[in-house]
C-alpha positions as CSV (number, residue, x, y, z in Angstrom):
1,X,-7.3,19.0,-25.7
2,X,-4.0,20.2,-25.3
3,X,-0.7,20.9,-27.1
4,X,1.8,20.9,-24.7
5,X,3.8,17.5,-25.0
6,X,4.7,16.9,-20.9
7,X,6.8,13.5,-21.7
8,X,9.5,16.1,-23.5
9,X,10.5,16.9,-20.0
10,X,12.0,13.0,-19.2
11,X,14.7,14.1,-23.1
12,X,15.3,16.6,-21.8
13,X,15.9,16.9,-18.2
14,X,19.8,15.4,-17.4
15,X,21.0,14.8,-14.0
16,X,23.5,16.8,-12.6
17,X,26.8,15.4,-13.8
18,X,28.1,12.1,-11.9
19,X,32.0,12.4,-13.1
20,X,31.7,16.2,-12.0
21,X,30.6,14.7,-8.2
22,X,33.2,12.3,-7.7
23,X,35.7,14.4,-8.7
24,X,34.2,17.1,-6.5
25,X,33.8,13.9,-3.6
26,X,37.4,13.1,-4.5
27,X,38.9,16.6,-4.0
28,X,37.1,16.5,-0.6
29,X,39.2,14.2,0.4
30,X,42.4,15.7,-0.4
31,X,41.3,19.2,1.8
32,X,42.4,19.2,5.1
33,X,39.5,19.4,7.4
34,X,38.5,15.2,6.7
35,X,35.7,14.2,5.1
36,X,32.6,14.4,6.5
37,X,33.4,16.5,9.7
38,X,31.1,19.3,8.2
39,X,28.2,17.2,7.8
40,X,25.2,18.1,5.3
41,X,28.1,20.8,4.6
42,X,29.6,18.4,2.4
43,X,27.0,16.5,0.3
44,X,25.8,20.2,-0.8
45,X,29.2,21.5,-2.2
46,X,29.6,18.4,-4.0
47,X,25.7,18.8,-5.3
48,X,26.5,22.0,-6.2
49,X,30.1,21.0,-8.3
50,X,27.3,18.6,-10.2
51,X,24.9,21.0,-10.9
52,X,27.2,23.6,-12.0
53,X,29.4,20.8,-13.4
54,X,32.6,22.6,-12.1
55,X,35.4,21.4,-9.6
56,X,35.9,24.0,-7.7
57,X,32.4,24.8,-7.4
58,X,31.4,28.4,-8.3
59,X,30.5,30.6,-5.8
60,X,26.8,31.4,-5.7
61,X,26.5,34.8,-6.4
62,X,23.4,35.5,-8.4
63,X,20.3,33.5,-6.9
64,X,17.0,34.7,-6.6
65,X,13.5,35.4,-4.5
66,X,11.0,34.0,-7.1
67,X,7.2,33.6,-6.2
68,X,3.8,32.5,-7.7
69,X,0.5,34.3,-6.4
70,X,-2.8,33.4,-6.6
71,X,-6.4,33.0,-5.2
72,X,-8.3,29.8,-4.5
73,X,-11.9,29.6,-4.8
74,X,-11.6,27.0,-2.2
75,X,-10.8,29.4,0.2
76,X,-13.6,30.6,0.2
77,X,-15.7,27.8,2.4
78,X,-13.9,28.9,5.2
79,X,-10.4,26.9,5.1
80,X,-8.2,29.2,5.7
81,X,-7.3,32.1,8.7
82,X,-7.1,34.6,5.7
83,X,-10.1,36.1,4.2
84,X,-10.9,34.4,0.9
85,X,-9.1,36.9,-2.2
86,X,-6.6,38.4,-0.2
87,X,-3.8,37.4,-1.6
88,X,-3.4,40.7,-3.3
89,X,-2.7,42.1,0.3
90,X,0.6,39.9,0.6
91,X,1.5,40.5,-2.3
92,X,1.7,44.2,-1.9
93,X,3.7,43.9,1.4
94,X,6.5,41.7,-0.2
95,X,6.8,44.4,-3.3
96,X,6.9,47.1,-0.4
97,X,9.6,45.7,1.6
98,X,6.9,44.6,4.9
99,X,7.1,40.7,4.6
100,X,9.0,38.4,6.4
101,X,10.6,36.9,3.0
102,X,11.4,40.4,2.0
103,X,13.3,41.2,5.1
104,X,15.1,38.2,4.7
105,X,16.0,38.8,1.1
106,X,16.7,42.6,1.8
107,X,19.4,41.7,4.5
108,X,20.9,38.3,2.0
109,X,21.0,41.1,-0.7
110,X,18.9,38.1,-2.8
111,X,16.1,40.4,-5.2
112,X,12.6,38.7,-5.4
113,X,10.6,38.9,-8.1
114,X,6.2,38.3,-8.0
115,X,5.1,36.4,-10.9
116,X,0.7,37.2,-10.2
117,X,-1.0,34.0,-11.9
118,X,-4.5,34.4,-10.8
119,X,-4.7,37.1,-7.7
120,X,-8.3,38.1,-7.0
121,X,-7.7,41.8,-8.0
122,X,-8.2,44.2,-10.5
123,X,-4.9,44.2,-12.8
124,X,-4.2,47.3,-13.0
125,X,-3.7,47.4,-8.8
126,X,-0.2,45.9,-9.1
127,X,2.2,46.9,-11.4
128,X,2.6,45.6,-14.5
129,X,6.0,43.5,-14.4
130,X,3.9,41.3,-12.0
131,X,0.3,40.8,-13.9
132,X,2.3,40.0,-17.0
133,X,2.2,36.8,-16.4
134,X,-1.5,36.1,-14.9
135,X,-4.2,33.6,-16.8
136,X,-7.3,34.5,-14.8
137,X,-8.7,36.2,-11.8
138,X,-8.8,33.6,-8.9
139,X,-9.8,30.1,-9.1
140,X,-12.2,27.8,-9.5
141,X,-13.4,25.9,-6.1
142,X,-12.3,23.1,-6.3
143,X,-14.3,20.8,-3.7
144,X,-17.6,21.3,-6.4
145,X,-15.3,22.7,-9.9
146,X,-12.2,23.1,-12.2
147,X,-9.6,24.8,-10.5
148,X,-9.0,25.9,-14.5
149,X,-10.0,25.1,-18.0
150,X,-7.4,22.3,-19.6
151,X,-6.4,26.0,-22.1
152,X,-5.4,28.1,-18.9
153,X,-3.6,25.3,-17.4
154,X,-2.0,24.8,-20.4
155,X,-1.1,28.8,-20.4
156,X,-0.1,28.9,-16.7
157,X,2.1,26.1,-17.0
158,X,4.2,27.8,-20.0
159,X,3.8,31.0,-18.0
160,X,6.4,28.8,-15.5
161,X,8.3,27.9,-18.0
162,X,8.7,31.3,-19.8
163,X,9.7,32.8,-16.6
164,X,12.0,29.6,-15.9
165,X,13.5,31.0,-19.1
166,X,14.1,34.6,-18.3
167,X,15.8,34.2,-15.0
168,X,18.2,31.4,-16.7
169,X,19.1,33.9,-19.5
170,X,19.5,36.8,-16.8
171,X,22.4,34.3,-15.4
172,X,20.2,33.5,-12.0
173,X,22.6,30.9,-10.3
174,X,20.0,29.4,-8.2
175,X,16.9,30.0,-7.2
176,X,14.4,30.3,-3.7
177,X,10.8,29.1,-4.9
178,X,7.7,30.4,-3.1
179,X,4.0,31.0,-3.3
180,X,1.8,33.6,-2.3
181,X,-1.4,32.9,-1.8
182,X,-4.6,31.7,-0.4
183,X,-6.3,28.3,-0.2
184,X,-3.5,27.1,-1.6
185,X,-2.4,25.0,1.1
186,X,-5.6,23.2,0.7
187,X,-4.8,22.3,-3.5
188,X,-1.3,21.2,-2.4
189,X,-2.7,18.8,-0.1
190,X,-5.3,17.4,-2.8
191,X,-2.9,16.7,-5.2
192,X,-0.1,15.3,-2.6
193,X,-2.8,12.6,-1.2
194,X,-3.8,12.1,-5.0
195,X,-0.4,11.4,-6.4
196,X,0.5,9.5,-3.0
197,X,-2.6,7.5,-2.6
198,X,-3.1,8.7,1.2
199,X,-6.7,9.8,2.2
200,X,-7.1,13.8,3.7
201,X,-6.9,13.2,6.6
202,X,-3.5,12.8,6.7
203,X,-2.4,15.4,4.6
204,X,-4.6,18.2,5.7
205,X,-2.6,20.6,8.0
206,X,-3.1,24.1,9.7
207,X,-1.9,26.2,7.2
208,X,0.4,29.4,7.5
209,X,-1.8,31.4,9.4
210,X,-3.1,28.3,11.9
211,X,-6.4,27.4,11.8
212,X,-8.5,26.1,14.6
213,X,-10.6,22.8,15.0
214,X,-13.2,23.9,13.1
215,X,-11.5,25.2,10.7
216,X,-9.7,21.8,9.8
217,X,-12.5,20.4,9.9
218,X,-13.7,21.9,7.1
219,X,-10.2,21.8,5.2
220,X,-10.7,18.2,5.3
221,X,-14.2,17.4,3.9
222,X,-12.8,19.7,1.2
223,X,-9.5,18.1,0.4
224,X,-11.5,14.9,1.2
225,X,-14.3,16.1,-2.3
226,X,-11.4,17.6,-4.6
227,X,-10.0,14.2,-4.0
228,X,-13.2,11.9,-6.1
229,X,-12.2,14.8,-8.8
230,X,-8.6,14.7,-9.0
231,X,-8.2,10.3,-8.7
232,X,-10.1,9.9,-12.3
233,X,-7.4,12.0,-13.8
234,X,-4.3,11.3,-12.2
235,X,-3.6,9.7,-15.2
236,X,-2.8,13.4,-16.9
237,X,-0.5,16.2,-15.1
238,X,-1.9,18.7,-16.6
239,X,-5.4,18.4,-16.5
240,X,-4.8,16.7,-12.6
241,X,-3.0,20.7,-12.4
242,X,-6.6,22.0,-14.2
243,X,-8.6,19.9,-12.3
244,X,-7.5,20.3,-8.6
245,X,-4.6,23.1,-8.6
246,X,-4.9,26.2,-9.9
247,X,-2.7,28.8,-11.9
248,X,-0.3,29.7,-9.4
249,X,-0.1,25.8,-9.1
250,X,0.6,24.8,-12.7
251,X,2.9,28.0,-13.3
252,X,5.0,26.8,-10.8
253,X,5.8,23.5,-11.8
254,X,6.1,24.1,-15.8
255,X,8.8,26.1,-14.0
256,X,10.4,23.6,-11.8
257,X,10.6,21.5,-15.2
258,X,11.8,24.2,-17.4
259,X,14.1,25.0,-15.0
260,X,15.5,21.5,-14.5
261,X,16.0,21.5,-18.0
262,X,17.8,25.0,-18.1
263,X,20.5,23.3,-14.8
264,X,19.3,26.0,-13.3
265,X,19.1,24.7,-9.0
266,X,16.4,25.4,-6.8
267,X,15.4,25.8,-3.3
268,X,12.1,24.3,-2.9
269,X,10.3,26.4,0.6
270,X,7.2,25.0,2.1
271,X,4.1,22.6,0.6
272,X,3.0,24.0,-2.1
273,X,6.5,24.2,-4.0
274,X,7.1,20.4,-2.5
275,X,3.4,19.8,-4.7
276,X,4.5,21.1,-7.7
277,X,7.7,19.3,-7.2
278,X,5.9,16.0,-6.6
279,X,4.3,16.2,-10.1
280,X,7.0,17.6,-11.7
281,X,8.6,13.8,-10.5
282,X,5.3,12.3,-12.3
283,X,6.1,14.3,-15.6
284,X,9.9,14.0,-15.6
285,X,12.1,10.9,-12.8
286,X,15.2,13.3,-12.9
287,X,14.2,16.4,-11.7
288,X,14.4,16.2,-8.1
289,X,17.7,15.7,-8.7
290,X,18.1,19.5,-9.2
291,X,15.9,21.1,-6.2
292,X,16.7,20.8,-2.2
293,X,13.8,21.2,0.5
294,X,14.5,23.9,2.4
295,X,13.5,24.1,5.2
296,X,10.6,21.5,7.0
297,X,7.6,23.8,7.6
298,X,5.1,21.0,9.5
299,X,2.6,20.7,7.0
300,X,1.4,17.2,6.9
301,X,1.6,17.1,2.8
302,X,4.2,18.6,2.8
303,X,6.2,15.6,4.7
304,X,4.7,12.8,2.3
305,X,5.7,14.5,-0.6
306,X,9.6,15.0,0.5
307,X,9.4,11.8,1.5
308,X,8.3,10.4,-2.1
309,X,11.1,12.6,-3.5
310,X,13.5,11.4,-1.3
311,X,14.3,14.7,-0.7
312,X,15.8,15.7,3.1
313,X,14.5,19.7,4.4
314,X,17.8,21.5,4.8
315,X,16.1,22.9,8.1
316,X,13.5,22.2,10.9
317,X,12.8,25.7,12.2
318,X,8.5,25.6,11.3
319,X,8.3,28.2,9.6
320,X,5.0,28.4,7.9
321,X,4.8,32.2,6.8
322,X,5.6,30.8,2.8
323,X,6.3,33.5,0.4
324,X,10.0,31.2,0.4
325,X,10.8,32.3,3.9
326,X,11.8,29.3,5.4
327,X,13.9,28.7,2.1
328,X,15.3,31.7,2.2
329,X,17.0,31.1,6.0
330,X,18.7,27.3,3.7
331,X,20.7,29.7,0.9
332,X,23.2,30.8,3.6
333,X,23.9,27.1,4.0
334,X,24.0,26.8,0.3
335,X,26.8,29.5,0.0
336,X,28.6,28.4,2.6
337,X,29.2,24.9,1.9
338,X,30.4,26.5,-1.9
339,X,32.4,28.3,-0.5
340,X,34.1,25.7,2.0
341,X,34.6,23.4,-0.9
342,X,36.2,25.6,-2.9
343,X,38.5,27.4,-1.1
344,X,39.3,24.9,2.2
345,X,43.0,24.3,1.5
346,X,44.3,20.9,-0.5
347,X,46.5,19.3,2.3
348,X,50.5,19.4,1.3
349,X,51.9,15.6,-0.2
350,X,55.0,14.8,1.6
351,X,57.4,14.7,-0.7
352,X,59.0,11.1,-2.1
353,X,62.4,9.9,-0.9
354,X,65.0,10.3,-4.2
355,X,65.6,7.5,-5.7
356,X,68.9,5.8,-5.6
357,X,70.9,7.0,-8.5
358,X,72.7,4.4,-10.3
359,X,75.9,3.9,-10.9
360,X,78.0,5.8,-13.3
361,X,75.6,8.2,-13.1
362,X,75.5,11.8,-10.9
363,X,78.2,13.0,-9.1
364,X,80.4,10.7,-7.2
365,X,80.2,10.7,-3.4
366,X,83.3,10.8,-1.7
367,X,85.0,7.8,-0.4
368,X,84.4,7.6,3.7
369,X,87.9,6.6,5.3
370,X,88.2,3.0,5.9
371,X,87.2,2.2,9.6
372,X,90.1,1.4,12.2
373,X,90.7,-2.3,13.1
374,X,89.9,-3.1,16.3
375,X,93.6,-5.1,17.1
376,X,95.8,-2.8,15.1
377,X,98.7,-5.1,16.5
378,X,97.8,-7.6,14.0
379,X,98.4,-5.2,10.8
380,X,102.1,-5.3,11.7
381,X,102.8,-9.3,11.9
């Protein structure tokens, strides 16, 4: 029996400040560029002002990429184009600055943090700062067994909460959230199908490194079998993460909820972060107000999850590489929205006409000469 009470998040998480958002909207109407002419940037600036509880909005100066990493046992079925248990190679590429996310983050001057939750490698193969939250080595094969024990799921969830607290305490003002995993999209598809009540074929995509038709059919079968195991535990979100999620997904869910509780905005990347967000919505319905969908990766399960949470992706470039790369591309849009909302000048108000001076007050106006009569001879008579 878990000692973690997820219902507490419903009480802890408040919506972004609605009054501040109205003030931001009023300020936008006073600026020299007509409201609505900046498109989605107007909404982003107002959302960010509400999240910060500040008008004018403050610039996003301390963003951070946070990546949760793990290997999934279901990858042994050949549902991924990458070899099972090889996520540590992806992590090393990130740490060495050789991955797409690392290159983008370096260009945008954003630090990257990798959190190993269940990589299938020896802990001493990676830096201690990466592995210190690890729960186990790899996750179970979700089509036939639980990904985690309930105790492991709770430990992973609490690790995600702890990472969110560490980022908030360090002054991080916006998080770009992604994953580094092999088999993670399969687990994500199962969670989304279970929570949305859809069939396996509706949510099964091709993954970050696209798989062929035969691998897609194997993936579809794995999602179908895992769904049978997920449906009996739909009422308990922690048990659901233990049954068909994984340590990285449980940690991401805890991270998302605690970030909302700490009022830290988050940009979601792909289908894995969307699945964790959907679980988070089930736990605390106000939490999605703190999240942005960075991009549409093209995964059908992601589209299902975002539609259920009423989140519209900022970009539609079809970036499937994962590691937060697609969400990183959306970060400059958010920063641009903040700059425009804060720095666009307001319209100059037209000076009002001075009120008529009351009789006996103020300086006496000089008398105007009397007009000349139209018929001067009439005055002589």
